[in-house]
Each structure stands twice: as structure tokens, then as C-alpha cells.
PADREN-591672 format. One record per residue (C-alpha): y, x, z. Coordinates in steps of 0.001 Angstrom, whole numbers, plus 500000, padded with zeros to 6 digits. Example, Ala and Ser with C-alpha at 12.3 -4.5 7.8 and 13.67 -1.06 7.14 Angstrom:
# residues 2
495500512300507800498940513670507140
***
This chain:
# residues 1218
922090745951273318922364742629275462920764740561272873917536742928272170916683742849275789917363738847275900915342738475272943912269741041272838911559742803276603908931745112275049910176746191272038913163747554274265910007749486275785908132750247272520910501751001269984912009753372272235908895755060272685908708755785268695912050756997268670911432759411271516908125760442269854909864761141266299912540763090267991910209766146269632907831765687266216911091766253264602911616769177267228908761770750267227908609771232263609911887772584263413911081775281266225907893775997264154909347776535261012912239778707262281909150780779263687907468781303260701910761782080258794911267784512261410907569786091260866908455786334257376911803788902257619911281792509257227913330793075260358911531790964262639912378790897266104910049790053268967912572788654271502913242785975268870909378785273268416909015785027272099911578782867272690910399780574270379906815780262270733907999779154274602910303776792273289907446775489271058905192775378273806907693773804276246908293771030273556904444770565272686903290770384276391905969767136276785905288765581273279901355765286274240901921763544277245904457761551275904902035760653272689899057760320274989901130758035277080901861755760273996898139755840272613896751754610276134899451751767275960898396750567272827894434751210273267894769749714276569897342746634276211898847746500273482896472745530270722893745744167272951897015741431273183897636741233269334894107740880268998894374737728270898897020736733267780896287738018264963892405738956264287891267742289262556894917744509262615894515747129265004891270748470264358892124751424261911895032752473264487892841752947267458890396755403265101893350757034264185894724757873267779891233759504267893892145762136265656895414763039266596894489763598269564891970766012268678894773767364266285896630767751269588893985769325271242893812771708268123897176772983268462897227773484272077894163775627271853895998777668268638899358778009271330897242779455274531896309781816272851897804785252272765896415786741269561899419785417267666902202788073269460899497791190270223900829792455266780904555792209267565904193793928270930901746796962269662904101798020266655907724796544267895907778794406265197909533796709262620906829797868260267906298794677257928903218795836256046901259797655259365897901795289260148899570794179263863902427792575261867900495791097259058898072789419261872900951788453263982902326786611260328898774784717259540899062783654263182902410781946262733901334780783259541898603778939261007900264777717263994903024776415260838900558774806259505899071772703262044902057771767263676902936770222260010899228768636260210900131766846263495903911766200262752902331764350259123899754762207260575901837761275263734904761760333261635902666758388259101900882756252262262904028755379263307905872754575260494902647752075259504903217750826263297906722749710262601905686748318259002903033746473260538902440746665264200906225746133265508906749742775263228903657740933264564904721742112268380907917740468268044906814737264266029903664736412267717904568736252271585907090734642273604909794736045275957907680735754278647904607737099277264906325740611276077907903740358279582904156740472280824903020743264278095906394745145279207904765744802282679901305746503281824903189749145279755904671750606282954901198750207284434899713752817281551902081755820282215901269757862285713903024756418288352905260759679289045906149759579285980907540756050285465910839756578287251911818759791284993910270758145282257912926754934282327915326756959283028914645758706279533913821755522277559916486753374278821919145755562279997921567753662277394921148750500279358923827749438280817922885747800285026923406744354283897920923744787281203918540746776283656918848743991285854918241741549283221914923743139282416913821743556285658914355739794286132912556739484283255909453741232283843909516739988288215908668736443286277905205737719284133904078739235287434902246737614289743901215740017292567904044740536295558902887743764295732903223745059292051906266743027291537908438745497294509906559748292292777908004747458289192911443746406290817911544749750292651911384751123290037913480749439287476916097749855289672915763752610291679917658753426294928920451756633294665919687758537297750921216761457299054920558763783301902918188763563304287915316761179304139914684759869308157910908758883308221908532758203311423906776761261312533903698761425314319903617764724316258903564767651314701902044766371311854904572764491309872907150767296308123910579766652307765911573765906303647914651767260302127914885765408298977915582768149296099913940768405292656911117765143292402907953765745293781908991768589295964907822769475299213909933771256301640907391772287304957908871771538308804907548775043309844904330773833311401901414776214310918898141775136309865895747773178312788892733774858312347891550778312310350889065777793308376885576779608307786886098780699303397882933777884302415882791775896305579884219772554304590881976770373306140881985771335309354886237771823310137888670769691311581889528766846309346891834768244306494893724765805303653892777768414301177889282767345301704889656764008300453890078765284297338886096766296297395885736762487297165886918762019293717884881765339292590881556764160294282882608760141292283883238762076289401880025764583289606877701761206289974879318759596286998879071761941284254875192762744286010874434759400285105876351759490281554874766762050280875870615760845281532871675757478279961872068759446276587869523761566277404867045758061277503868568757027274383867571760190272870863896760735274349863055757308274141864140755699270732860440753970269909860729752289273139863400749321272291865626750564269710869300751240270265871357748560270775875063748034269720875582746669273167873874750168274603876467752284272912879579750329273711878523750204277466878229753698276909881660754073274896883383751878277925881907754052280367883190757478278552886389755878278128887046755506282215885444758590283187887708760508280684891210759184281628890162759683285646889071763460284502892388763460282691895164763002284752892582764660287732892656767862285658896724767406284572897505766981288519895669769655289681896943772109286570900781771290287754900297770195291463897122771755293269896794775281291319901045776249291456900359775565295305897576777902295630899874780677293275902449780382295788900123780817299151897614783077298162898043786137295814894314786049294810895208782663293481896546783354290158892747784960289161890747781618290629893649778949289296893220780334285355889312779890285582889831776988286622892473775909283688889834777334281123887347775312282629889795771849282042890285773193278770886338773079277552886123769559279436888549768321277652887234769647274193883933768182275373885304764770276565886928764666272835883416765372271146881692762972273342884162760153272307883824761074268959880189761412268565880228757980270069882703756115267834880514757292264703877076756650266339878387753031266521879652752893263039876597754204261887874686751687264085876526748840262739875189749788258981871962750742260351872632754416258596870061757077259708872306759788260956872315757249264229869444759411265272870707762711264893874408761438266405872469760787269490870546763750270126874218765177269892875634763030272125872885763682274557873369767522274445877046767495274954876753764984277747874569767619279168876693771119278884879462768680280329877556767480283186876546771349283978879436772401283541881748769716285711879513770936288420880144774664288710883774774303287881884095771770291083881650773571293028883885776638292018887136774918293545885113773537296942883933776907297416887254779153296288890664777043296040889772774426298853889617775905301593892475778822301083894562776123300678893540774316303581893468777949305561897555778085304440898828774726304281899486772402306899898022768791307348900859767354306068901951769182302826897823768993302248898452765184302397901845765138300273899479767228297961896942764331297691899389761902297636900321763439294311897264763735292930896903760225293220900307759398292104899497761128289134897662758346287301898529755481285657898512751727287889895738750260285354893589753415286277894420753125289815892950749729289801889269750631289074889585754124290649890558752980293711887730750767294818885506752741292523886328755894294878885774753387297934882399752312297402881226755416297509882375757001300805882212755542304180884463753165306315886030755603308410886474757961305429888325755092303849890396754097306758891599757938306958892174758302303245894429755226303337896520756753306504896911759629304940898280758089301883900325755710304003901838758830306359902751760989303078904314758144301600908234757490301763910010754311302396910306753048299254906869753514298289905513751507300619904527748903298453902662750662296383900658752855299093899946748765300213898848747952296614896674750283296389894957749511300123894257746099298524892793747466295786890587749691297979889100747183299583887720745185297150885034747462297359884057745948300412884510742098299510882127743185296378880040745699298158876746744454296457877735744678293150879272748103293806875927749133295721874196748658292360876931749631289836879275752186291411879324754819288130880044751677285960883593751074285488883005747501284423882401746956287844885954746682288537888016744845286343891753744906286204892935742132287579896495742802288744897605745300286349896007743130283664897344739698281476897796736473283117894804735227281400892049737560280430892676739363277043889225740058275266887183742933275835886536745698272851882816743868271877885446740694272363887987741509269474885193742912267075883617740614264235881061738341264942878273740376263976878642743362265935879466741576269750875802740214268652874380743660268177871182744603266020868674747147266918868471750107264762865539752431264873866542755533265624863136757832265504863094757068261583865182758496259301865897754949257370868504753043256167868797750029258122868955746215257312869294743386259300866456740719258691868860738266258320869621739586255082865855739907254590865428736577254996862622737315257724862330734715260861859317736294262596860300738131265320860069741894265389857018744250265670858194747576267576855033748614265545856532747740262310857206750152259626860913750412259195861791748834255776863684751888253505866520749829251825869951751768251264873244749842250825874578749884247719878145750460249205876884753036250493877494755160247488881051754151247046882066755544250448880174758717249770882573759305247552884767760469250721882046763603251326883275764732248273886378764240248798886758765423251997885051768543250384887991768750247425890447769085250040889291771771252053889022773542248729892689772734247767893738774062251048891804776835250789893199777734247506896972777673248799896343779912251849894678782303249370897600782359247368899653782072250765898052785723251866897823787126248261901611786707247898902466787850251901900298790991251021901795791986247731904385794440247117905326793474243478904264790619240867903742791557237473902135789374234487898373791550234853898146789852239034896163787873240023898816785895241489899573784757237407895589783422237576895761781740241027898699779524240193897494777662237509893482777188238739895786775806241923897668773573239950894322772311238004892404772066240719895699769493242750895840767742239716891921766956239611891642765721243136895020763736242736893612761834239889890017761081241795892250760257244775894047757728242520890786756192241099889663755721244208892476754082245888893332751851243062889719751027243368889832750031247358893090748396246741892274746208243552888611745615244549887120746687247965889984745401250188890347741615248863886770741307248923886425742095252687889812739769252960887818736816251123885776736848254257887216734592256370886029736583259231887887739351258620890884738675257212893808740863257975891125744118258356892161746273255048895868746041255435896810749369257530894595751088254878896428749551251682899438751124253769897885754354254140897451754538250271901073753879249668901827756812252246899178758798251002900744758732247413903983759716248725902660763061250140900839764076246711904511763667245100905454765785247836902129768347247076903052767618243589906963769196243705905559772439246211902894772783243107905838772854240695907951774588242639905356777644242827904716777075239104908185777952238626908323781077240034905604782206237224909021782117234800911242784866237034908385786561238765910269786453242338908260787162244919910154786310247823910527782748246257906893782489245659906359783448249142908771780827250303907220777870248027903371779183248942904013779010252740905085775447252525902689774516249419900047775791252652901824774236255192901234770786252988898168771095251524897004771220255222898998768272256397897653765833253722893891766917254104894437766229258119896018763017256966893389761473254493890580762739256767892046760311259423892606758121257251888676758512255745886875758561259070888648755180259926887087753483256703884217754685257739884053754012260895885338750576260809885307749283256753882277750727256455879668748570258802881845745362257698879805745635254481876357745238256082876986743000258454878755740111256265877902741295252402874306740551250985872778743668249049873478741044245472877273741049246759877493745216247142876040745291244062878330742848242220881177745073244149879784748285243231879528746789239141883366745693239601884416749561240531882693751441237765882937748614235239887001749713235750886260753274235139886250754770231840883191756913230213885007759990230487886020759737233803882927758335235046881008760712233696883004763736235679883439761727238751879411761404239136878798764778238935881399765663241292880212763896243776876416764299243244877254768403243938877708767134247415874374765254247907871049766100248528868955765166246341867823762084247732871120760523248029871971761296244358869030759575243084869621756532245442872731756304244146871127756892240416869301754095241164871888751561242880874628752075239847872044751141237342870941747925239838874160747084239951874529747250235531871224746216234952871793743741232217874240746637230232873184749455228370874579751480231030871146753588231672871136754679227873874855755877228049873639757746231498870713759442230012873027760639226981876003761772228704873691763725230882871928765507227873874879766033226316876248767806229443873060770215229395873842770520225715870201768985225419869408765932223228868250762549224691867204759228222132869247756724223111867492753388221163868648750248222144865546748683220956862638747788222979859785749666223056856623748105221364853472748625222981852260750063225822850556752929224284850861756433225815851104758619222598853943756976220758852409758068217195849466755932218622851576753049219360852743753486215660849467753945213911848517750598215909851765748487215142850657750086210999846919748425211621848723745061212609851205744804209548848607745810207224846509742450208319849758740742207983850225742011204576846173741390203500846947737910204459850563737581202535848810739083199283846152737247199407847589734106199470850370735585196763853005734833199322856291736195197927859048733944199138860277730871196873862233731818193910862637735627194978862471738780193086859858740917193777859868742526196908859486746030195425862764745898193398865808746996194950867967744199195696871206746506195079870172746750191353870087744351188977866657745236187056866327745747183678862649743959183015860574741595184971857151743021186027854566740341185222851948741734187543850927740006190288852350741679193203850350742802196202852871743852198931851999746791201252852574746824204699855702749092203635856954746540201188857157743784204369860780745938205137862989745086201867861532741373202205865795739917202582865914736867205195865206734463202864862497736083201971860985735934205320862255732694205871859652731498202998856794733196204079857500731804207468857138728193206292854573728880204497852137730592206909853159728054209082852216724780206401848639726539205885846428723848207092843443726576207085844207728469209897843853728005213298846650727513215782846274730435217279845765733023214513848626730950212462850696731984215697849344735500215659850425735975212067854139734417212441854652736393215567854498739210213784855941738518210707859147738128211923858391741253214050858218743513210906861160744585209517861952745778213232858804747645213355858577748805209940862354750040211093860855751784213736858320753546211643860252755126209060862610756492211948859518758358212573859317761797210229855719762654211625854577759545210714855499759437207382854376763301206469851504761916207839851332759451205365852316761463202516848971763500203298846448760429203804846057761192207290847558760554211198848816762562212924848285762430216307847191765778218183849171768049216710852425766481217172855217768856219196858163767645221275860948769155218394858929767950215262860835764497216445863965765911215698865563766940212243867068770476212194868438773098209401864569773480207890864568769785207000868256769444205962867447772306203592865081770055201898868048767325201187869213767056197230872626768193198870871287770746200953872474773712199123876034772539198278878220774544200104881613774514198352883947771259198460883580771079195217880132770936194875880153768072197911880430764575196766883834763473198715884630759977199798888494758887200258890082756199203121893497756995201017892657758705197727896931758700197082897500760499200246894403762730200506892722760914203531888991761646203886886738759162204826885769755455203790887549751868203649886505751398207435887571755038208843889659757903208370887251761041208655886409764684207268882722763894207795879875762618206622876873760970208297873109761971207639871336758612208475868211759850210164866672756604209137866088757450205225868218761076205288870902759861203103874346760750203334877216757755204505880590757841205186880108755545208050877389753400210316878900750374208581879070752125204837875573752227205248874470748992206667876767747414203841874863749674201079871051749551202485870164745628203451866996746393204853867533748409207886870550749167209494871886752963211412870857753675215020874194755356215498872606757238218347869787758374216729872246760595214392872362764415214991873096765740211181876832765802209434878261766822206774881916768541206477883530767188203573885641769847203571883536772935202665879948771058202083877960772414205257875567770338206617875148771113210238874690769759213622877064767002214296880008767680216491883876767256215862884274770658215062882713772051211818880884775356212242881562776438208658885198776228207792886269775470211509888198772118210718888239769536212847886458766159211685888867763557212844891271762798216104888700760975217962885262761746218125882572760064220301879616762455221050877568759287222018877956757162219191879017759468217389882430757753215918884531759791214368888256757828213517891235760178212293893505757555212793895463758695215642897779755340215868894364753555217399893600753660220908889545753952221234887400754121223982884057754656224563882706751815227632879562753160228975877863749810229747878305748373226578877525752169225234879450752084221992882861752411221217886150749627221365889500749329220994891690749777223646893271752371225893890277752117228301888609751052231270890977750475234223893762750954231629893783747799229886890296746459230012887482746202232236884080745413231860882060742328233157878879742942234678878031739765234972879493738339231116877915742196229990881483742215227917884755744324227736887668742215228520891244742341229100892312743295232063894575740485232025891220738341232413890301740146235817889313737351238174890674735133236245888180734723233731884665732539234310881591734675234428878926733298232020875661735431232148875429737978228752878564735721227252878625737922224373875102737930223413875147735616220584877590734900217622881268733210217146880815729049217005882614729277214041881869732510211754878470732901213627878962736892213859877783738577216518880364738866219213878706741895221277879994744296218778883013742835217456886233744841216418888429741818216685890056740020219876887880737686221252889570734092222719887617732986226024887601729523226080888171727363229477884874726065229632883398729870229974882367730052225696883921732686223431884876733233219795887174735127217944890808735220218559890911734932214769888757731774214412890278730012217334893366730026215841891946728442212801889866726205214739892668724785217081894503723521213927891952720392213336889853719977216568890886720631220711887860720808221901885122723431222531882345723558220146879410724008222005880168722022224613883383719775223444885534720062226506888940720710225884890376723998225025893078723519227156895925721623229075896054718513226838898264716541229573901248716127227112899207715356224324897328712716226901900849711440227411901138710751223400898501708798222953899378706708226139902900706153224588901290705350221077898157703093222385901162701116224640903128700285221433899932699249220074898663695621219960895264695160219128894199691860217964893346688810220136889145689440219511889301692745220690892032692998223316889787691818226369886639694151225089885465696958226958883734699996225859881439702470228322882542706292227642881232709634228912883790711886229512883257715263227997885741717262230154884594715851233943880758714091233085882259710691234541881346707425232686883328704769232804885045701375231684887937701409228781889713699437227172888282698632223124889730700681220570888444702119217373889680705737218014891284706739221301888994706267224781890620707085228187888238708467231388889285706294234660888219709391236099890352712199234884892481710407232342891995712434229169890898710968225755888135713488225504885642711323225812882762709947223462880757705998223503878174705428224863877857701447224722879943698499223528880250695911225294879048692880223174876087695624221869
***
């Protein structure tokens, strides 16, 4: 221990405190478990429950105070100091402290309730199935769940600090700095608790170690009185027998030291009998000094409530700034701390004194204790509201207005309840005490109330109180403290006197801001050099607050992000804009609801198992357990997806900003710990499921009880984590990321999410949103993926989910007519005009077969008559004929330029337009009857149904012998085609013919391609039934393929293939799936191997072109694609063949890899060569294809070295002799 004390004095205190909290948490948890087990026994014992509850309450009370000391030390001392050394580390931990205090308060409210014992006391604890005992059992189960929440959440917090905070403290602070922090550590503990706390924490240290520690800390203290105070705490004098004090007549009592803080009256009687309620007219009573505290607290709370009301009532005046909210938060922390320690000291000092001296005191003091509990809850609510309001204000959320309204309401209630409570004490408690207690004991009580506060708080408290009382009252108060103190406490009295006198030296400031704690800074108990305040430790954008319009429900965006330099007009309409990243964080809302539902399901299972008398296969328990297992696996899956997105995408994006380094590490640690919690819950779920094999009810009750506790614990832990992210991380995106950057992040996140997962998650998330929020989220997702086919996929997915049908053509709409049929008639007129020109000029393609002949069938004879193509025949032009026709039109000098351009444009678009015409059966039907059909079109007429199927040549073929079969492998009897193994044929909607697959159609029909998304029918090759497309035959019930996609209607019966549907390409690709082995890059609009994530060079619409080697389209390629270092792409097979004879990109001529070794080989070869004399001194100007530099290179017939990058990938620009 000696070496530890010398090398790290701070960690001697800090690590010991952590160990102590862990021990108390473990003891609390074990006590709660024993109580729960006792409640589940058939022969429950009332005495065991009573003694267990008593022990639990004692442990909790000690743990609560211990943990509050821990949180106060970190928030006030360690975190600000660490922020000076390492930025952005501690923000998450401070938010967690708030939630952990909330959990402790919830546990306290359960422990103070007597409902958990009533059932045992009514029935004697014998009948295990009576209403009373069941009620009691449920109460103890609830207690155990809450203890599990506290145990899990606090333990996780301590483990994170041990992994991240403790090493930083040890590595970034010198020994002297650590000693200074250790002094501040002690100043955060109530003074009366410092000595016993040190004896408890450092009891294992030797006297030599304690002396060294004291010397180290003394060197870090500049104030002589504080140095004496700390010295007395670290080296207390051993005192025995009676302490002799100076007496001042009858008012000085004789003290006999027994238990700490014990007062033994000298036997004097009260000086004056006080009439109840007449405090002001009585003689001097030291207890009146407590009224000074009351008046200051009442005034401060009233001022706080007034300022909150002004913010709520005048939102349009100047807006709400972060600076205003920060000021309220600072004031709240101070008032809350004062009230907490004051209430605690009254509960432990004042009220017991009343109960000892007055018979009716118990009822009055009990009412005041209930007031304290209510005020504590309201202070906590104010803190959470302020934190949430600040977080929403930082990101410009519309919830700010609502939160400030709640804040003003709670503050007003607190002000009123505090006034009533303090008035009750002043009218009922103080007169009774002053009547029965001598002045010496009254001084002693007031002195103990002061010592119940930490020194850091007292440094602000003393001048704050002194500024609001007269000089005479201040002198009397200080005199009473001096008389009540013991000899070794005289340095403390002198220190308090100096602090109180600060109010006189700074009287002008104090008069203006008496309720504002910022007017009384911490100098003595603070660092030698000022640590930055909360505002200083926040990001730059937070220290310079933006104004938030709270009157209008809008999403705020900073004017800087909108490039607005003009001054703010208070009358202008706020900009309504939703940040894209907001929708990722809105995932939290659905996640929290799922956590609550899981906890509710586990609790229901526990209750049913407890109430059940027997368990059979038809019991409700048999259906509840599988449902619970499914719910848990779903929750675990979506949580993992969310955590992975944060760890791999969101957090690195935050860390990439220089001002935000280290901001996300604590949350990554959360994810690791929460994964461990999920594994524990998974084991508990499996244990519950295993009970279904034996139907053992007792084992099920025990397993369900444990599962219920763990579900409550993981819910509490995740809620704490989520709230910290929403409060600290979410606003950072508004402050540091542009809308475009946020959209890119959203695109990256969804680009690693598979179609099935994305569809489920979107449906799940939108259930927890309002319609407005859901629409905004969909708009944001579409905007983030605007260059992809995501909108088409989303429409088809939503239609499939509702058993409907949505057309998802990839083509662009032609024309702007309101009716599709009218638009097609307009297109038909244009085509007829083009066809008339072709017929007039006898243009049918040079050396081409007649356009009306089927190019797949050899002609048996030639038609000598001149061909006059109709508008539909243009569709049958092959590419060469079409190019020939375009050249003929272009060469026609008789046409005006505008007319020529018109004909060429529509001729080139003719094949696509006719394809659209032929796909629409309404227009074809109208053509058959020689008349247009415009007004009679009905929505369902555009879909092919069973009636149309009946008119097909194969419609009546319903048996295998009558149905044409195609084989993927005829020898093995595998149905399909050469492309795919499958048991179904597609019915092409464009030509109403049947093909095994889309590729078969495109190979056999050259004049158009099959639109995979429009396929609505298939024919089962096993039974011959033509039917609506699906993966199961409605006739024979057979499965059509091992893999089926209901978006692009791909069947594949090869179980060895990994196939997934990309919602952004909107067709199926080979691979295990997005986020597994591939991802979709929104900028490149391409699916890529996950190995290329954050490594490839983004090129807008990179795969929209063709392979530079084979000229095949890259986007729909079913073979691997190679990205070149220059950012271009080609097929991997083509790349392998190409690099055999070239090392440069065929598009931009840059090198295809690291050519350093090759360049060195050329260097060696050129060094061994000797050019003829006439060439040796000649130079050539070359341009480097790799770096773009222009330089001079020695003459050579082949190789020319770049003087910039020293490569040989160059081209000659100029020779010296030219």
C-alpha cells in the first residue's frame, strides 16, 4: 500500500470508494434475493421477512448516501478536472448519475411503503394462496426487481469508470495534482461524515501511510485554515473522558464524548418559555438561525420558479437560449444540494430531538419527512426536465416548448409545497424545541445542521446566507457556532467565518444576485487554477447558444447551416426542417417500448407461474413461454443491428470531428456490457423454455422470477444508456454536421441493412411514431437514397405487406398527361408521324431484312413488295437498323434542323415507347376494336387476372403431361433452365407468353426486355396450373424454389447459393446480405463487398456504365466487379485477363496497382543500357498519367521516367529536337 499512496494518492480514495459501493450493492442484492426466496416458500415466516426488510432498509440507506457522495465527487471535482486534460470523456457519466439517482429514489419509495408487509401480518404467513400472502409476494417480487435494476445499472457504471476513467486519472495527473483532487474529494463529503468515512475506507492503511498521505495533501492546500481542517480529518486525535471547554455561565454545557454527535445536557432549564408560534417576539434562541436557512431557500426557489414561468410565458420575446437554460441548471444544482443536506440533517438531527422532547412530535415529524420525500422527487423532476430541455434546445427540437411548460409547472408546485412545509416547521416544530431545549443544545443542533453539509457547498452556502441577514444576526450566528464547536473544530469555525464575510466584501454583487450561487464562487475548496465550468467543458457550439423558438412547433436549424448571414427577424416564420439523423435516434422510442413490453411479458409469466396450482400441456403457460422467447429474440436482433450501426458508422463519424474526439467511447463500452446482459437474459429465457420439457412448476417459478428481474434490469440499463445518447450525442449532429453529412450517414446505415430486416424495422419503428413523424422519416430515407431504386422497393414492399399490388417500373414516365391512356395515345401519334417519314423515304435499314420479319426465324421466301412500316413495326428494328435509320435522317438535307432533331429524338426513343404501349393491355384492346378507350378505363383493368389467363393457349393445361416442362438438369430431373433451377415458369406481362426466367425471355425476344417487377402470373411446371405468382403452388401445394423474392420475382432452387435482395438496387444479388458480406454505397449506387467499406473511392453512379473490357452493363452484373485504384470498375474476370497485357486503366490510363517493384526493374534495366551518343543528351517532355506532373525525362524509345513520382506511366508531349 505504501507505494500506491506515494504514486497515486487520489486513487487510494477513489478505488476504495468503488470497492465499498460494490460490496454494498452485492450485500443489498443478496438480502433482496433472500427475501424473495422467503416469499416463495410455502411455510413463509413473518419474522424472517421483517428482519430481512429491516436489514435491507439499513443497507439501502447507507448505499444511497455513499453513492450520492460518489456522484457528487465526480460531477463537481473529477469530471471537470479530467475535461481539462482529456476532452469529451465525462459527459455520458454525468447523465447516468441523474438516472441512477432516479432509480435509487424509486427503490426508496418501495422500501418506505408498508403495503409489502400487510398481507403477512393479516394471515400470519401460513396460507400461501390467500389474497394477502399473494399480495405480499408480489410486493417482494417488485422489490427484488427494483434492487436488480439498481445493482445492474450501478455495477455497469462502476465497471465503465474502472475501464475508462480511472486509467485517465492516473495517467494524466501528477502526484501533486492528484493530491489536490483528493483534498477536493474530501470537501465533497459532509464534514460530519469525513472522519468516519476515512476510517472506513482507509482503515487498512498504517499510521506511516496516513502521515505520508496527509503530507501530500497538505502540500496541495494553500489556505492555512483548510489545511488544518483536512489535517484534523486525516489525523484525528484520540480523546477519552470528559472534554473541557470554556463555559460562559449557564449557557455552556458540559460535554461527555460518547457516540459521535451525542449531546449530553448539563442540566440547565430553558431560559425563556416561548409561546407557540411567537418566535419573533421571543428572546434569542439559536434555533431561530435555522429560519435564516428557510428564508434563503424559499426566496431562491421562488426566484427559480419565476424565471421558469417567464421563459414559458414569453417565448416570442427573445427565444430560449442555451445560456438561460444553463443558468437555471446551475441554480437548480445549488438549491437542490442545499435542500438535500438540510432535509437529511433535519430527518437525522432535528426530528429525533423533537421526538425525544415532545410526545406529539412523532406525528408532526412524520409529516415533515413526507414533505422532504415529495420535495426530493420534485427536485429530481426539475433536473431531468432541465437536462432534456437543454438537449432538445441544442438540436432545435420542437419539444423544448413543452418541456419548459412542464418545468415551470413543477417549479411552481415545488415553491408552494416548500413554503407550506417550512411554515409548518416554523409554527409547530421550532417553538416546541425552543420551549424544551436549552440554548446550548439549540446551538449544538444548529452546529450539527451546518456540519451536515460538505465544505465545497459550505463555501457557497455561508456567504449566500450571510448576504441575506443583518450584520448583528451574522455575528450572533458565528458566535453560536464557535460556542458549540469542540477544540479541534476551531479551524473549521474560522474557515466558515472567512467564507461568511465574503458577502460583506462583495456586498454590491451579493445584493444584485443573492439567489444566484454563481455570485459566490468556490475558491478555497476548488482547484488551484480554475477548472472550466460546465459550459466551458462543452463543445464550442454549445458555449455559443442559439436561440430556439419555443412558441412554434418546428424543428430548428441553425442559420449558419442554411448559409443565412442576415440578422434574425423575430417576426419571421421559423424554418420547418427535420434533421435526417433525428429519425435514427427516434429508433430509441420504439426500442424503449419493446423493452417495456418484454419486461411486462416476463412479469406476466412470473405471476401466472406463481398463481398456478398445476401445469399441464394445455395450460396458458405453454403459449406464454414461446411468445416470450420470440419477443426476446426479436428485441435482441434489432438491438444488435442498432448497436452495430452506432459502433461502425455513427460513433466513427462523431470521432472524425476534431472537437468531438473521445465523445463516444463510453457508449461503446455500454454496448459491450449490454451484450453481456443480453447473453444473461438469453440463458434465463432458455432456462424457462427448458421447463416445458419437465412441466416442473417449482423450477419454472424460480426461473421466471430470475427472468423477470433480469428483464427489468436490462430495461433500466438500456434506458439509462439511451437517455445519455439522446441528451449528449443527438444534439452534436445538429451542431457539427450539415444536413448533407447527416443524409450521408443515414445512407450508410441503411446501406448495410438487408431488405427483409429493413422492411421489418421500418414497420416496427413507425408504429411508435405519429403519422407526421412517420412521413418525415420516409421522406428522409428517400432523400438519403435518392440516387437509388429505394423508393420503388419501398412501394413494392409496402404493397406486398398489405397483400396489394404496386407497379414498380424502372423506366421514367414519358409525357405529363393526367391520364396514362391519353399519354399513350399522344405517344402513338408521334410514332405514327415518325413511321410516315420512314415509309415516305423508304428507310428500312441498309442491307437489312424487312422489319416485319421475325429475326429469330429464318425466312422461307422474300417479299418483293415495298415495305411500309407501321408505328408498331419500329419496335422490331434491331440496333443496326435503328442506327442506320438515324444516319439516313441526319443526312437528309431537305429537313430543317429543328424537324431533323425532332425525328431523330423520337426515333431513338421509339423502342422504349412502343414497349410501354405493348405492356398496356387496355390500349392493345382498344386497337383491336379500332377505337381508343379513354373514359372506360378502370384500375383493375390494368392487371391480368384469371379471366385473361383462361384465354391463354396453355390456360386449360392443368396436368403435368399437358404442361411443357423445361429442365435445368434433365439427367437429374431438375426443372428450370440453363440459368436457374426452379419449378415455375413466368408469364411475361409484355407479350403474355411463358418463359422459364427473365433471361430466357430476353434471349428469345430481342425486341424488348421483360420487366421483372410487372410479372403477376406464373405456371407451375409440376401441375400445369397458371396462377398468381408466389413461392407455393395453389394447385398442388409444391414449393417453386428454395429462394423466392416477391419484389423482383426471382426463383432459384439451388440451395448452395447465397442470394439477397438489395432494396437500393431493387433486385437480387449473390451474397449473404447487406451488413453481412456486402453493403450498398449510396454515392456509387452499387453493392460492394463489406471489405471495401470506408476503403473504396466513391464515384457518383459508378456502375451505371459498362465494363471497359467487355462492354457489358456493370450495374446488373451477376459476376464479381473489381474497383480500380482510380475509381473505375470492370468485371473481375475481365480484370484478370486485361492485366496480362496492360497495367493501366483503359479509361484514364492510371496505374492499376502498386508499381514500385516494376519501376525499380525498369530502373535497373535502363542503368545497364547505353544509348547511342546522338541520343544520350536529348530530353523529352512527358506528362505522368498517375500524378499529372509535366517534367523532362532522358530520351528513350519506350520508357520515360516522371521526375515527380518516379514512375514510368507517362506519355511523351514534346521531344527536344521537334
